[in-house]
C-alpha positions as CSV (number, residue, x, y, z in Angstrom):
1,M,13.3,-40.5,9.8
2,S,11.0,-42.2,12.2
3,Q,12.3,-39.8,15.4
4,A,14.5,-37.3,16.4
5,L,17.9,-38.6,17.6
6,S,20.4,-37.1,20.0
7,I,24.0,-36.3,18.9
8,V,27.2,-35.5,20.0
9,V,30.2,-34.4,18.0
10,A,33.3,-34.4,18.9
11,G,35.1,-31.3,17.1
12,G,34.1,-28.2,16.3
13,G,36.1,-27.7,13.2
14,I,34.9,-27.7,9.7
15,G,33.6,-31.2,9.8
16,G,32.3,-31.1,12.8
17,L,30.1,-28.1,12.2
18,A,29.1,-29.3,9.0
19,A,27.8,-32.5,10.1
20,A,25.8,-30.4,13.1
21,Y,24.4,-28.5,10.6
22,V,23.2,-31.2,8.3
23,L,21.4,-33.0,11.3
24,A,20.1,-30.4,12.5
25,R,18.4,-29.4,9.3
26,Q,17.1,-32.9,9.5
27,G,15.6,-32.4,13.0
28,H,18.1,-34.3,15.0
29,R,19.2,-32.6,18.4
30,V,23.5,-32.0,18.2
31,T,25.8,-30.8,20.8
32,V,29.3,-30.0,19.4
33,L,31.7,-30.2,22.1
34,E,34.9,-28.2,21.3
35,Q,38.1,-28.4,23.2
36,S,38.9,-25.3,22.8
37,A,37.5,-22.4,24.9
38,S,36.2,-20.9,21.6
39,F,35.2,-22.0,18.2
40,G,37.8,-20.9,15.7
41,E,40.0,-22.2,12.8
42,I,44.0,-22.1,12.5
43,G,45.1,-21.7,9.1
44,A,45.5,-19.9,6.3
45,G,43.7,-20.7,2.7
46,I,42.2,-23.6,1.3
47,Q,41.0,-24.6,-2.2
48,L,37.3,-25.6,-2.7
49,G,36.6,-27.2,-6.0
50,P,33.9,-27.6,-8.1
51,N,32.8,-31.0,-5.8
52,I,32.5,-28.9,-2.9
53,F,30.3,-26.2,-4.4
54,R,28.0,-29.1,-5.4
55,M,27.8,-29.8,-1.7
56,F,27.3,-25.7,-0.3
57,E,24.2,-25.8,-3.0
58,V,23.2,-29.2,-1.0
59,L,23.3,-27.3,2.2
60,G,21.5,-23.7,0.7
61,L,25.2,-22.1,2.0
62,T,26.2,-20.8,-1.6
63,E,25.6,-17.4,-0.8
64,A,27.3,-17.2,2.1
65,I,30.3,-18.8,0.9
66,N,30.3,-16.7,-2.4
67,A,30.3,-13.3,-0.3
68,V,33.5,-14.3,1.1
69,A,35.5,-16.8,-1.5
70,F,37.1,-15.8,-4.4
71,F,37.2,-17.4,-7.6
72,P,40.3,-17.3,-9.5
73,P,40.8,-17.2,-13.4
74,G,43.5,-19.5,-13.7
75,L,45.3,-22.8,-12.1
76,G,49.0,-22.6,-12.7
77,M,52.5,-24.2,-12.2
78,N,55.7,-22.7,-12.8
79,D,59.3,-23.9,-12.2
80,V,60.5,-22.5,-8.9
81,R,64.2,-22.3,-9.7
82,T,64.1,-21.8,-13.4
83,G,60.8,-19.6,-13.2
84,E,59.2,-21.6,-16.6
85,K,55.4,-22.1,-17.3
86,V,54.9,-25.6,-17.1
87,V,50.8,-25.3,-17.4
88,R,47.8,-23.1,-16.5
89,V,44.6,-24.3,-16.4
90,P,41.7,-21.6,-17.2
91,L,39.2,-21.9,-14.2
92,G,36.1,-19.6,-14.0
93,D,33.9,-20.7,-17.2
94,A,36.0,-23.6,-18.0
95,A,35.2,-25.0,-14.7
96,R,31.7,-24.4,-14.5
97,A,31.4,-25.6,-18.1
98,A,33.2,-28.6,-17.3
99,Y,31.6,-29.7,-13.4
100,G,28.7,-27.2,-13.5
101,Y,30.4,-25.7,-10.3
102,P,33.1,-22.8,-10.0
103,Y,36.6,-23.6,-8.4
104,G,37.3,-21.1,-5.8
105,V,39.3,-20.1,-3.0
106,I,38.5,-19.2,0.9
107,Y,40.1,-17.9,4.0
108,R,39.7,-21.2,6.2
109,V,38.4,-18.7,9.2
110,D,35.7,-17.7,7.0
111,I,34.5,-21.0,5.8
112,H,34.4,-21.9,9.5
113,D,32.7,-18.8,10.3
114,V,29.8,-20.1,7.6
115,F,29.3,-23.2,9.0
116,L,29.6,-21.4,12.5
117,A,27.1,-19.2,11.9
118,A,24.7,-21.8,10.2
119,C,24.6,-23.9,13.4
120,R,23.9,-20.8,15.6
121,E,20.6,-20.5,13.5
122,R,19.6,-23.8,14.2
123,P,17.8,-24.1,17.7
124,E,18.9,-27.7,17.3
125,V,22.2,-27.4,17.6
126,T,24.1,-26.6,20.8
127,L,27.3,-25.2,21.2
128,R,30.1,-25.8,23.7
129,T,33.8,-25.4,24.3
130,S,36.5,-26.5,26.7
131,C,34.7,-29.6,26.0
132,K,37.6,-32.3,25.2
133,V,36.3,-36.1,24.4
134,E,38.3,-38.6,26.6
135,G,36.3,-41.6,25.3
136,Y,33.2,-43.7,25.1
137,T,31.2,-46.7,26.5
138,Q,28.0,-47.8,24.4
139,D,25.4,-50.2,24.9
140,G,22.2,-51.0,22.5
141,R,20.2,-47.8,23.4
142,G,22.8,-45.4,23.0
143,V,26.8,-43.7,23.8
144,T,28.1,-42.2,27.1
145,V,30.7,-40.0,26.4
146,Q,33.3,-39.1,28.9
147,L,34.8,-35.7,28.9
148,A,38.2,-34.4,30.9
149,G,37.2,-33.5,34.3
150,G,34.7,-36.3,34.9
151,E,31.3,-35.0,33.1
152,T,29.5,-37.7,31.2
153,L,27.2,-37.1,27.8
154,R,24.3,-39.5,27.3
155,A,23.2,-39.6,23.5
156,D,21.8,-41.5,20.6
157,A,25.4,-41.2,18.9
158,L,28.6,-40.1,18.3
159,V,30.4,-38.3,15.6
160,G,34.2,-38.2,16.1
161,A,35.2,-35.5,14.1
162,D,37.9,-34.5,16.5
163,G,40.7,-34.5,13.8
164,L,44.2,-36.0,12.8
165,W,45.2,-36.9,16.8
166,S,41.4,-38.2,17.0
167,R,41.0,-39.9,20.8
168,V,37.3,-41.0,19.1
169,R,39.6,-42.6,16.3
170,Q,41.7,-44.5,18.7
171,S,38.8,-46.5,20.4
172,V,37.5,-47.0,17.0
173,V,40.3,-48.0,14.7
174,G,43.4,-47.8,17.3
175,D,46.2,-47.7,14.4
176,G,48.2,-45.3,16.8
177,K,50.2,-42.0,15.3
178,P,49.5,-40.7,12.4
179,R,52.0,-41.2,9.3
180,V,54.5,-38.2,8.9
181,S,55.3,-37.7,5.3
182,G,58.7,-35.7,6.3
183,H,57.3,-32.5,4.7
184,I,56.7,-29.2,6.5
185,A,54.2,-26.7,5.4
186,Y,55.0,-22.8,6.2
187,R,51.9,-20.5,5.5
188,A,51.2,-16.9,6.1
189,V,48.7,-14.5,4.8
190,L,49.7,-10.8,4.1
191,R,46.9,-7.8,3.3
192,R,46.7,-6.8,-0.5
193,E,48.4,-3.7,0.2
194,E,51.4,-5.4,1.5
195,V,52.0,-7.2,-1.7
196,P,53.7,-5.4,-4.5
197,K,52.2,-5.3,-7.6
198,H,54.7,-6.8,-9.5
199,L,54.3,-9.8,-7.4
200,W,50.1,-10.3,-7.2
201,S,48.5,-12.8,-9.1
202,D,44.8,-13.9,-9.2
203,D,45.6,-17.0,-10.2
204,V,46.3,-20.1,-7.7
205,L,50.3,-20.4,-8.8
206,L,52.2,-23.1,-7.5
207,W,56.3,-22.8,-7.6
208,G,57.0,-26.7,-7.8
209,G,60.8,-27.6,-7.3
210,E,63.0,-30.4,-5.8
211,K,61.5,-31.1,-2.5
212,T,60.1,-27.6,-2.5
213,H,57.2,-25.6,-3.4
214,L,55.3,-22.5,-2.8
215,V,51.5,-21.6,-3.4
216,H,49.9,-18.4,-3.3
217,Y,46.5,-17.4,-4.3
218,P,44.2,-14.3,-3.0
219,L,41.8,-14.6,-0.3
220,R,38.5,-12.8,1.2
221,R,37.2,-11.2,-2.6
222,G,40.7,-10.1,-3.4
223,E,41.7,-8.6,0.0
224,L,44.2,-10.9,1.1
225,F,47.0,-12.9,-0.2
226,N,47.8,-16.4,0.9
227,L,50.8,-18.1,0.7
228,V,51.9,-21.5,1.5
229,A,55.5,-22.7,1.3
230,V,56.2,-26.5,2.0
231,F,59.5,-28.8,2.0
232,H,61.3,-32.0,3.2
233,S,62.2,-31.9,7.0
234,N,63.1,-34.1,9.4
235,R,61.0,-31.9,11.7
236,Y,58.3,-33.1,13.8
237,D,55.9,-31.2,15.8
238,E,52.5,-31.9,16.9
239,G,49.7,-29.7,16.0
240,W,49.0,-27.0,13.6
241,N,50.2,-23.5,15.5
242,T,54.1,-23.5,15.8
243,F,56.1,-20.7,14.7
244,G,58.4,-21.5,11.8
245,D,62.1,-21.2,11.3
246,T,63.2,-18.5,8.7
247,A,66.4,-19.2,8.4
248,E,65.7,-23.1,7.4
249,L,62.8,-21.8,5.0
250,N,64.9,-19.3,3.5
251,E,68.1,-22.1,3.1
252,R,65.3,-24.4,1.1
253,F,64.2,-21.7,-1.0
254,A,67.8,-20.2,-1.8
255,Q,68.0,-21.3,-5.2
256,A,64.5,-20.0,-6.0
257,V,63.6,-17.7,-8.9
258,P,64.0,-13.6,-7.4
259,Q,60.3,-13.2,-7.2
260,V,59.7,-16.3,-5.0
261,R,62.4,-15.0,-2.6
262,E,60.8,-11.6,-2.7
263,L,57.6,-13.0,-1.8
264,L,59.2,-14.7,1.2
265,E,60.8,-12.3,2.0
266,K,57.7,-10.2,2.9
267,I,56.7,-12.7,5.8
268,E,58.1,-11.6,9.3
269,T,56.3,-14.4,11.1
270,W,55.4,-18.0,9.5
271,K,53.1,-20.4,11.5
272,M,54.4,-24.0,10.5
273,W,53.3,-27.5,10.5
274,V,54.2,-30.9,10.2
275,L,52.3,-33.0,6.8
276,C,50.9,-36.2,8.1
277,D,48.2,-38.9,6.5
278,R,47.0,-42.3,7.7
279,E,46.7,-45.2,5.5
280,P,43.2,-45.5,4.5
281,V,40.7,-48.0,6.4
282,Q,37.6,-49.5,5.4
283,N,36.3,-49.4,9.1
284,W,36.1,-46.2,10.8
285,S,32.5,-46.9,12.8
286,D,31.6,-48.8,15.5
287,G,28.4,-49.3,16.6
288,R,26.8,-46.4,17.4
289,V,29.8,-44.1,16.9
290,T,31.3,-43.0,13.5
291,L,34.0,-40.8,12.3
292,L,34.1,-38.1,9.8
293,G,36.9,-35.6,8.4
294,D,40.5,-36.2,9.2
295,A,39.5,-38.2,11.9
296,A,38.3,-40.8,9.5
297,H,40.5,-40.0,6.4
298,P,43.6,-37.7,7.2
299,M,45.0,-36.5,3.9
300,L,48.1,-34.9,2.8
301,Q,47.4,-31.0,1.3
302,Y,48.5,-31.7,-2.0
303,L,44.7,-32.1,-3.6
304,A,43.0,-29.2,-1.8
305,Q,40.5,-31.4,-0.2
306,G,40.8,-32.1,3.1
307,A,37.8,-29.7,4.1
308,G,35.9,-30.7,1.1
309,Q,36.4,-34.0,2.5
310,A,34.7,-33.4,5.3
311,I,31.9,-31.8,4.0
312,E,31.1,-34.2,1.9
313,D,31.3,-36.7,4.8
314,A,28.7,-34.6,6.5
315,V,26.1,-34.9,3.8
316,V,26.2,-38.7,3.2
317,L,26.3,-39.1,6.9
318,G,22.9,-37.4,7.0
319,E,21.7,-39.1,3.5
320,A,22.4,-42.5,5.2
321,L,20.6,-41.5,8.4
322,K,17.4,-40.8,6.3
323,H,17.8,-44.2,3.9
324,A,18.3,-46.2,7.7
325,H,15.6,-44.6,9.8
326,D,16.2,-45.2,13.0
327,D,19.1,-47.5,13.1
328,V,22.3,-45.7,13.7
329,A,24.6,-48.7,13.8
330,S,23.2,-49.6,10.0
331,A,23.2,-45.9,9.0
332,F,27.1,-45.7,9.9
333,Q,28.0,-48.4,8.1
334,K,25.8,-47.5,5.3
335,Y,27.8,-44.0,5.5
336,Q,31.4,-45.5,5.2
337,K,30.6,-47.9,2.8
338,A,29.6,-44.8,0.5
339,R,32.6,-42.7,1.7
340,Y,36.1,-45.1,2.5
341,L,37.1,-45.9,-1.5
342,R,36.3,-42.3,-2.5
343,T,38.6,-40.8,0.3
344,G,41.1,-43.4,0.3
345,R,41.7,-42.7,-3.3
346,V,42.0,-38.9,-2.5
347,Q,44.5,-39.9,0.2
348,L,46.7,-42.2,-1.9
349,T,46.6,-39.6,-4.6
350,A,47.4,-36.6,-2.7
351,R,50.6,-38.4,-1.8
352,L,51.5,-38.9,-5.3
353,Y,50.7,-35.3,-6.2
354,G,53.2,-34.4,-3.5
355,D,55.9,-36.2,-5.3
356,I,54.9,-34.8,-8.7
357,Y,55.2,-31.2,-7.1
358,H,58.9,-31.9,-5.7
359,A,60.2,-33.9,-8.8
360,S,63.4,-33.4,-9.9
361,G,65.7,-35.2,-12.6
362,V,63.8,-37.4,-15.4
363,A,60.7,-37.4,-13.3
364,R,60.6,-33.4,-13.1
365,E,61.3,-33.7,-17.3
366,L,58.3,-36.5,-17.4
367,R,56.1,-34.4,-15.4
368,N,56.8,-30.9,-17.1
369,R,56.3,-32.9,-20.6
370,M,52.8,-34.6,-19.7
371,F,51.4,-31.2,-18.0
372,R,52.2,-29.4,-21.2
373,G,50.6,-32.0,-23.6
374,G,47.0,-31.0,-21.8
375,E,45.8,-34.6,-21.1
376,E,46.8,-34.1,-17.2
377,S,45.9,-30.4,-17.2
378,A,48.4,-30.1,-14.2
379,G,46.0,-32.7,-12.7
380,F,42.9,-30.7,-13.2
381,A,41.3,-32.7,-16.2
382,G,42.9,-36.1,-14.6
383,L,41.1,-35.6,-11.1
384,Q,37.3,-35.4,-13.3
385,W,36.7,-38.5,-10.8
386,M,37.1,-36.4,-7.5
387,Y,35.9,-33.0,-9.1
388,K,32.6,-34.3,-10.5
389,G,31.6,-34.9,-6.6
390,L,28.8,-37.1,-5.6
391,D,25.6,-38.2,-7.2
392,L,23.4,-38.5,-3.8
393,G,20.8,-40.1,-5.6
394,K,22.9,-43.1,-6.3
395,L,24.8,-43.7,-2.8
396,F,22.6,-46.1,-1.8
397,D,21.0,-47.8,-4.7
């Protein structure tokens, strides 16, 4: 870069902090605006594919992530009604051999804390809370960001990392509300001592059934146990912090095998959220303004790539700015061109995997036969294009 830029990042989640850290490492002055009163994450566990660990290496954060992650030995799927094993894919050394990087799981709070700590160590980063972005205007010299309450900030560029309900996106893309999938997720985290030994598994284990599934795995070096139950529902609540209806949850899993029902009974309070995404778009930039993460390409959770794709976005955004020198608008075009087909493929494939996990009848039989045949490997081998990750050296050839 011929000069350091001033950049505003709207949103202090994983994607926003990753972007701030990447840009600060390049010498840019970054202000992160978080609309909540404090920086933090809502949610339970997330899975980290090898493509994400590749990015941690690029960012120099591998050691910090490894200190709080858990590395499951396998990835499995069982039938939620019969208990039969559909498939189990070895991870550990097998994942490293296939992709050069591991497959892990992590508490969402912990990965957010890693990025937050990394940003706090950078003098180029200013972290502000209780700052809600309402809109922006721009001219040939910069962007004026308007905050709720009337304050304005002037910068060379704006990155909208403000999530599924992004205000910045509405100015850039203008496609209204997200697409409601008709699926609801209930999530909870137990301490290890709260989980009976016969129900504990070190694997990432998914129990799939007709319009329902439960997935569970350890977190935080094995100290916690993450559970996410998903089912089809007509309920609709915006946000991620709504308390769930345990009666509805138990009704949906009434035909599940005893060990699944026993796990569900261990949870007294569930948090729920409605699963939404959007149609993939080719353009998510407007001059000196661009989008990142869920603001650019929100996706269903069935490939466990939401946070990972946001982190990839951050790294590619930084690379684009390097290649475009001080031409912000050109950099943002390079960035989205390098990202939209990959993220669009993840968005659409995640929808497909939701149907696969919740299959019934002939579709269920076909899924089980394909997975047992080894070629699909519960999606692990069939997703090589995703897990191999980015070749940064070829992004802008």
